[in-house]
C-alpha positions in Angstrom: 121.8 102.0 104.2 123.0 104.3 106.9 123.0 101.9 109.8 124.4 98.5 108.7 124.6 95.8 111.5 127.1 93.0 111.3 128.1 90.2 113.7 131.1 92.1 115.2 130.0 95.7 114.8 127.4 98.1 113.4 128.5 100.8 111.0 126.7 104.1 111.0 127.1 106.6 108.1 125.4 109.9 107.5 125.9 112.8 105.1 126.6 116.3 106.5 129.1 118.2 104.5 129.0 121.4 106.4 128.8 120.2 109.9 131.7 120.8 112.3 130.8 117.8 114.4 128.2 115.0 114.3 127.2 112.6 117.1 125.6 109.3 116.9 122.9 109.1 119.6 122.0 105.6 120.8 119.0 105.1 123.0 118.2 102.6 125.8 114.7 103.7 126.7 115.0 107.4 127.4 118.7 107.1 128.3 120.9 108.6 125.5 124.5 107.8 124.8 126.3 110.4 122.4 129.2 109.0 120.4 131.3 111.4 118.2 131.6 110.4 114.6 134.6 110.8 112.3 134.5 112.8 109.0 134.8 110.9 105.8 134.5 113.3 103.0 131.0 114.6 102.9 129.9 111.8 105.4 130.5 111.0 109.0 131.1 107.4 110.1 131.3 105.3 113.2 131.6 101.6 113.9 130.0 100.5 117.2 130.9 97.1 118.6 128.1 94.5 118.4 125.1 93.7 116.3 122.7 96.6 117.2 119.8 95.4 115.0 116.5 96.6 116.6 118.2 99.4 118.6 117.1 102.9 118.5 119.3 105.8 117.2 119.5 109.3 115.8 122.0 111.9 115.1 123.0 115.4 116.3 125.1 117.8 114.4 127.1 120.8 115.4 128.2 123.9 113.5 127.0 127.4 112.5 123.4 128.4 113.3 122.7 130.9 110.6 119.4 130.1 108.9 119.7 133.1 106.7 122.7 131.4 105.2 121.1 128.0 105.0 123.0 126.7 108.1 120.8 125.2 110.9 123.2 123.3 113.0 121.9 123.0 116.6 123.3 120.1 118.8 120.1 120.3 120.9 118.2 118.9 117.9 117.8 115.1 117.7 117.9 114.4 113.9 116.1 111.5 112.1 118.4 109.5 109.8 117.3 110.4 106.2 117.8 106.7 105.3 115.7 105.3 108.2 113.3 102.5 107.2 111.6 102.2 110.6 110.7 104.6 113.4 109.8 103.9 117.0 107.0 106.6 117.1 105.1 109.0 114.8 106.3 112.6 114.4 104.4 115.2 116.3 104.4 118.9 116.0 105.8 121.2 118.7 107.2 124.7 118.9 110.5 123.4 120.3 111.3 121.9 117.0 112.1 125.3 115.6 113.6 126.8 118.7 117.4 127.1 118.8 118.8 125.4 121.9 115.6 123.6 122.7 116.3 119.8 123.2 114.1 117.6 121.1 115.0 114.2 122.2 111.7 113.7 123.8 109.8 114.8 120.7 111.5 113.3 117.7 111.1 109.7 116.7 114.2 107.4 116.9 115.2 105.3 113.9 115.4 101.6 114.3 118.6 99.9 113.3 117.2 97.4 110.7 117.8 93.7 111.0 118.0 91.3 108.0 115.5 92.4 105.4 114.9 89.6 102.9 114.6 90.6 99.3 111.3 89.9 97.6 111.7 87.7 94.5 111.9 90.0 91.4 108.9 89.7 89.2 107.2 91.9 86.5 104.7 94.5 87.9 101.2 93.1 88.4 99.9 96.2 86.6 100.0 97.3 83.0 98.9 100.5 81.3 95.2 100.6 80.6 94.2 98.8 83.7 92.1 100.1 86.7 93.9 101.7 89.6 92.0 102.2 92.8 93.2 105.1 95.1 93.1 104.2 98.8 93.8 106.1 102.0 94.7 103.2 104.2 93.4 104.7 107.5 90.2 106.2 106.1 89.4 103.1 104.0 89.6 100.6 106.9 88.8 102.5 110.1 85.1 101.7 109.9 85.2 98.4 108.0 82.9 96.0 109.8 84.8 92.9 108.7 88.2 94.0 109.8 89.2 93.2 113.3 89.3 96.3 115.5 93.0 96.0 116.3 93.8 95.9 112.6 91.7 98.9 111.4 93.6 101.8 110.1 96.7 99.8 109.3 98.2 98.5 106.1 97.7 94.9 107.2 93.9 95.5 107.0 94.1 95.6 103.2 95.0 91.9 103.2 91.7 91.0 104.9 89.6 88.7 102.8 86.7 91.0 102.8 88.7 93.9 101.6 90.4 91.8 98.9 86.9 90.6 97.8 85.8 94.2 97.3 88.9 94.9 95.2 88.2 91.8 93.0 84.5 92.7 92.7 85.6 95.9 90.9 88.3 94.0 88.9 90.9 96.4 90.4 94.3 95.8 88.8 96.3 97.9 91.3 95.7 99.8 94.4 97.4 103.2 94.7 98.1 103.9 98.3 98.1 107.4 99.6 101.3 108.1 101.6 102.3 105.4 104.1 105.7 107.1 104.8 105.9 108.8 108.2 104.6 112.4 108.2 104.2 115.3 110.5 101.2 117.6 111.0 101.4 121.1 109.5 102.1 123.7 112.2 98.6 125.2 112.2 96.7 121.9 112.7 97.3 121.0 116.4 96.0 124.4 117.7 92.8 123.7 115.8 92.5 120.2 117.1 93.1 118.7 113.7 95.5 116.1 112.3 96.8 115.5 108.8 94.7 112.6 107.4 96.4 112.2 104.0 100.2 112.0 104.7 101.5 114.4 102.0 104.0 116.0 104.6 106.8 113.4 105.1 110.1 114.1 106.8 112.3 111.3 105.5 111.5 109.2 102.3 111.3 105.7 103.3 110.4 105.3 107.1 107.0 103.8 107.3 104.5 105.6 109.6 104.2 103.5 112.8 100.3 104.3 112.9 99.7 102.8 109.5 102.5 100.0 109.4 103.2 99.1 113.0 104.8 95.9 111.8 107.3 97.8 109.8 108.7 96.6 106.5 107.7 93.0 107.2 104.0 94.1 107.5 104.3 96.0 104.2 105.9 93.0 102.4 103.3 90.5 103.8 100.3 92.6 102.7 101.8 93.3 99.3 102.3 89.5 98.9 98.7 88.8 99.9 97.4 91.4 97.3 99.7 89.9 94.7 98.3 86.5 95.4 94.9 87.9 94.5 96.2 89.4 91.3 96.3 93.0 92.6 99.3 95.3 92.2 100.5 97.9 94.6 101.5 101.4 93.8 102.9 103.9 96.4 102.0 107.5 96.3 105.3 109.2 97.3 106.1 112.8 98.1 109.7 113.7 97.0 108.8 117.4 96.2 109.1 118.8 99.8 109.5 117.6 103.4 107.6 118.5 106.7 110.4 120.8 107.8 108.4 123.4 106.1 109.5 127.1 105.6 112.0 129.1 107.7 109.7 128.8 110.7 109.5 125.1 110.6 111.3 122.6 112.7 114.8 121.0 112.4 114.1 117.4 112.1 116.4 115.7 109.6 117.8 117.1 106.3 117.6 120.6 107.6 119.9 119.9 110.5 122.2 117.7 108.5 122.5 118.8 104.9 120.3 121.8 104.0 121.7 121.9 100.5 118.9 119.2 99.9 116.5 122.1 99.5 116.4 124.5 96.6 117.4 128.0 97.3 117.2 131.2 95.5 120.4 133.2 94.7 119.7 135.4 97.8 119.6 132.2 99.9 115.8 132.2 100.6 113.9 128.9 100.3 112.2 128.2 96.9 108.6 127.3 97.4 107.4 125.7 94.1 105.3 123.3 96.2 103.3 125.7 98.3 104.5 123.7 101.3 107.3 126.0 102.5 110.2 124.3 100.8 111.2 122.4 97.6 113.7 119.6 97.4 116.6 120.3 95.0 116.7 117.6 92.3 119.9 119.3 90.8 121.6 117.9 93.8 123.1 114.4 93.0 123.0 113.4 96.7 119.2 114.1 96.8 118.7 112.1 93.7 120.7 109.2 95.2 118.5 109.3 98.3 115.4 109.2 96.2 116.6 106.1 94.2 117.7 104.4 97.4 114.0 104.9 98.6 112.5 103.6 95.4 114.7 100.5 95.4 114.0 99.7 99.1 110.3 99.5 98.4 110.8 97.3 95.3 113.5 95.1 96.8 112.1 94.6 100.2 108.3 94.8 99.7 107.8 94.0 96.0 106.1 97.3 95.2 104.9 97.4 91.6 105.1 101.1 90.9 105.0 104.6 92.1 102.9 107.8 91.8 105.0 110.9 92.3 103.2 113.9 94.0 103.9 117.2 92.2 106.2 115.4 90.0 107.4 118.4 88.0 109.7 119.2 90.9 111.8 116.1 90.1 112.9 117.7 86.8 113.6 121.2 88.2 117.1 122.3 88.4 118.0 123.7 85.9 114.5 123.3 84.3 111.9 120.7 83.3 112.7 118.2 80.6 111.7 114.7 79.8 115.3 113.6 80.0 116.0 115.3 83.3 118.7 113.6 85.4 116.2 112.1 87.9 114.1 110.5 85.1 117.2 109.2 83.4 118.5 107.6 86.6 115.3 105.9 87.3 115.2 104.6 83.7 118.8 103.2 84.1 118.3 101.6 87.3 117.8 97.8 87.1 115.4 97.7 90.1 113.3 100.6 88.8 113.3 100.6 85.0 110.3 98.4 84.6 108.2 99.8 87.4 105.0 101.6 86.8 105.7 105.4 87.1 102.8 107.8 87.3 103.3 111.6 87.5 101.1 114.3 89.0 102.4 116.5 86.1 102.4 119.9 87.8 103.6 122.1 90.6 102.9 125.7 91.4 106.2 127.1 90.3 107.0 128.9 87.0 106.2 126.6 84.0 105.0 124.0 86.5 102.0 122.6 84.4 103.6 119.9 82.3 100.9 117.5 81.3 101.8 115.4 78.3 105.5 116.2 78.7 106.8 113.4 80.9 109.0 110.5 79.6 107.3 108.2 77.2 107.0 105.2 79.6 105.4 107.4 82.3 101.7 107.6 83.0 100.3 111.0 83.9 97.3 112.2 85.9 95.0 113.9 83.3 93.1 116.7 85.1 92.0 117.8 81.6 90.0 114.6 81.3 88.4 115.1 84.7 87.5 118.8 84.1 86.2 118.3 80.5 84.1 115.2 81.4 82.6 117.2 84.4 81.9 120.1 82.1 80.3 117.9 79.5 77.8 116.4 81.8 77.2 119.7 83.5 76.3 121.0 80.1 78.9 123.5 79.1 81.4 121.5 77.1 80.8 120.2 73.4 80.4 116.6 72.6 83.5 116.8 70.4 85.7 117.7 73.4 84.2 114.7 75.3 85.0 112.4 72.3 88.6 113.6 72.3 89.0 112.8 76.0 87.4 109.4 75.7 89.5 108.4 72.7 92.8 108.9 74.6 93.4 112.8 74.7 95.5 112.6 71.5 95.7 116.4 71.6 97.8 115.9 74.7 99.5 112.6 74.4 99.6 111.8 70.7 98.8 108.4 69.3 99.8 106.4 72.4 97.7 107.3 75.3 99.5 107.7 78.7 96.6 109.3 80.4 95.4 108.4 83.8 91.6 109.2 83.5 89.8 110.0 86.7 86.5 111.6 87.7 87.7 112.4 91.2 90.8 112.0 93.4 91.7 112.5 97.1 92.3 116.1 96.3 89.0 117.8 95.4 85.3 116.8 95.5 84.2 113.2 95.6 82.1 112.1 92.6 79.0 112.4 94.8 79.9 115.9 95.9 80.7 117.0 92.4 77.0 116.5 91.7 75.7 118.0 94.9 77.8 121.1 95.7 78.4 124.1 93.4 81.0 125.5 95.9 83.5 124.0 98.4 82.5 123.7 102.1 85.8 123.6 103.9 85.1 125.6 107.0 86.0 122.6 109.2 89.6 123.0 108.1 90.0 126.2 109.9 91.2 128.3 107.0 88.1 130.4 106.4 87.0 128.3 103.4 89.9 129.7 101.5 91.7 126.4 100.9 91.2 123.7 98.3 90.3 124.3 94.7 88.1 127.2 93.9 87.1 125.9 90.4 85.8 122.4 90.6 83.5 122.1 87.6 80.9 120.9 90.1 77.3 121.7 90.4 74.1 121.0 92.4 72.5 118.7 90.0 69.1 118.7 91.5 66.1 119.3 89.1 65.4 123.0 89.0 62.2 123.8 90.9 62.0 120.3 92.3 61.1 119.9 95.9 60.9 116.1 95.9 64.1 114.7 97.4 63.5 111.4 95.3 63.5 113.4 92.1 66.7 115.2 92.9 68.4 112.0 94.0 67.2 110.1 90.9 68.8 113.0 88.8 72.0 112.8 90.6 72.0 109.0 90.5 71.6 109.0 86.7 74.4 111.5 86.3 76.7 109.4 88.6 76.0 106.3 86.5 76.7 108.2 83.2 79.9 109.7 84.5 81.2 106.4 85.7 80.2 104.7 82.4 82.2 107.6 80.6 85.3 106.5 82.7 85.1 102.9 81.9 84.4 103.4 78.2 87.4 105.7 77.8 90.9 104.8 76.4 93.7 105.1 78.8 94.5 103.9 82.3 91.6 104.5 84.8 91.7 105.6 88.4 88.7 105.3 90.8 89.0 106.9 94.2 87.9 104.6 97.0 84.2 105.1 97.7 83.3 106.8 94.5 81.8 103.4 93.4 79.1 103.6 96.2 78.5 107.3 96.6 80.8 108.4 99.3 80.5 112.0 100.4 82.7 114.4 102.3 79.8 116.9 102.7 81.3 119.3 100.3 84.8 119.4 101.7 87.2 119.3 98.8 90.4 119.6 100.8 89.8 117.1 103.6 93.6 116.6 104.3 93.0 117.7 107.9 90.0 115.6 108.6 91.1 112.4 110.3 87.5 111.8 111.3 84.1 110.7 109.9 84.6 113.2 107.0 87.3 110.9 105.4 86.6 107.6 107.1 84.5 105.6 104.7 81.1 104.7 106.1 80.7 101.0 104.9 77.2 100.8 106.3 76.0 103.7 104.1 77.1 102.2 100.7 74.8 102.6 97.7 75.0 98.9 96.8 73.1 99.3 93.5 75.7 101.9 92.3 78.5 99.6 93.5 77.1 96.6 91.6 76.7 98.9 88.5 80.4 99.8 88.6 81.3 96.1 89.0 79.2 95.5 85.8 81.1 98.3 84.0 84.5 96.8 85.0 83.3 93.5 83.7 82.3 95.1 80.3 85.6 96.9 80.1 87.6 93.7 80.8 85.6 91.7 78.2 84.7 94.2 75.4 86.8 97.5 75.5 88.1 97.7 72.1 91.4 99.4 73.1 93.1 100.3 76.4 95.8 102.7 75.5 95.4 103.3 71.7 92.0 104.1 70.2 91.1 102.0 67.3 90.9 103.3 63.8 88.3 101.0 62.6 85.4 102.4 64.4 82.7 104.8 63.4 81.4 108.0 65.1 77.6 108.6 64.5 74.9 110.8 65.7 72.2 109.5 68.0 70.0 108.5 64.9 72.9 106.8 63.0 74.2 109.6 60.7 78.0 110.3 60.3 79.0 113.2 62.6 79.4 116.6 61.0 81.3 119.6 62.4 78.1 121.1 63.5 77.2 117.9 65.4 80.6 117.9 67.2 79.8 121.4 68.5 76.1 121.2 69.2 74.8 117.6 69.3 73.6 116.1 72.7 74.0 112.6 71.7 76.6 110.4 69.8 77.8 106.9 69.5 80.9 105.0 68.6 81.0 101.4 67.4 83.7 99.2 65.9 83.3 96.7 63.1 82.0 94.0 65.4 79.4 96.3 66.9 81.1 96.8 70.3 80.9 100.4 71.5 78.7 102.9 73.3 76.1 105.6 72.9 76.0 108.8 75.0 73.0 111.0 75.5 73.5 114.1 77.7 69.8 114.8 77.7 69.1 111.4 79.4 71.5 111.5 81.0 72.6 108.0 79.8 75.4 105.9 78.5 74.4 102.7 76.7 76.9 99.8 75.8 76.9 97.3 73.1 77.0 94.6 74.3 75.2 95.7 77.4 77.2 96.1 80.6 74.2 94.8 82.5 71.2 92.8 81.3 69.2 96.1 80.8 72.0 98.2 79.5 73.5 101.1 81.4 
């Protein structure tokens, strides 16, 4: 904790090894008092008389301004405490943030000195491997929800509304995975286009909640988590520790860059390494950076009861010197008594050299399995063999071995929705203002209308059947499942497969347009999985694979058949027919099968 209030005084401490001077900035409205701090090794400290809990503060740092040497000291820049847990306003982009000598006190959020933050009673996570994760964008999920009071829409507290919890329970959701709720800044090119970041994957400091999403601060976070826990639903935070919104050399000076730029990875010539595609990369070879990350994780567990974490571009966390399952960051998490039992989920890739590491994370971690997504899409599109589908459904043993750590998903926030996968062969991202060059180029998607059909009802029926079959494939598969909010009732983004900049109707879920029949079908699939799935994380050895007419599968069948089935000794299983398309369950998932 950087700001620690006590009855007689409040202690402030901040790390800035190369600064020549650091000032604590205390705010009373817009009035700023600058107090010089004293060096204490790599840190700077100051004790201020009185209990300052609830007060606003920031820092300024003086020293050499030589960006080419990794030195960005500019006393004109108000700097956010890297350990801040609450801010008085959102971040906003402005050219002055990157201009030497331009004062930014009117632009940059002030941290709030935390008061007493009770610890949440320590319990086991409410989620285990093999369960159903439901990926949620807090703002987009609740902005148009008719049952949520208008004042609460778009906030974390809205997720505790009884109507929202009822939807989660209908789908038998084991845990919600929240897209970032930590305060972020828009990318520089968005404001001139009239756009805003809608996803949050551009944070500045690692644990300060975004005031737009969590206006009640840590107390709102903890209360909402408690309400979800009471309903039997765990909470997983999607966190971004691979880069910060200070961006490339043309980006702003907001926090770490102005205090301790060694937090960022640099090439031997001093240039910023960009293994993230976001302009900078945090350096996990730096013990101070790893300590900051552990502090952030512990904060969310201790003070909000968070059950686990999903790590964006998680390969970054093992860089420096190179990726390994026993990398220092992974080892430190495993050894921490607050973190060692949490659910840990990797997005197992980045864009740097050797960045694709699917199947190589520590044994207790789950991993997003994009191979499952792509191969299942390819099978139902008609260009992957049934043997490959069986491998994915049986736990992707070619990737994970006997114990499945796969997170299987048909779609995620990044890419086409399930409905758009079946309706668009190519991305339609023109609204993002990047000439339709952004987003994935290869989506293994297709326009699944019937060739030559002019009747919309025929086309829609075909797409509906494929959606049912793909969702059934997900719920019949071994491993942990992830369903992105809205895919259970046909949400579309009209072909935008990179809607990060669409804080509007493109990403706001239209609850009035739900396909309730599809939603009910997904609920039936969830009930079947809960009651009858023969294995969650390890595929059973006592079952039999057969052709559609009951024969044992041959190598020729695995390569060429359009239908197959799997059943255990008790007759529980499923049958898949691509020509249908259909997936049938035994016992049925609905009175009439699937």
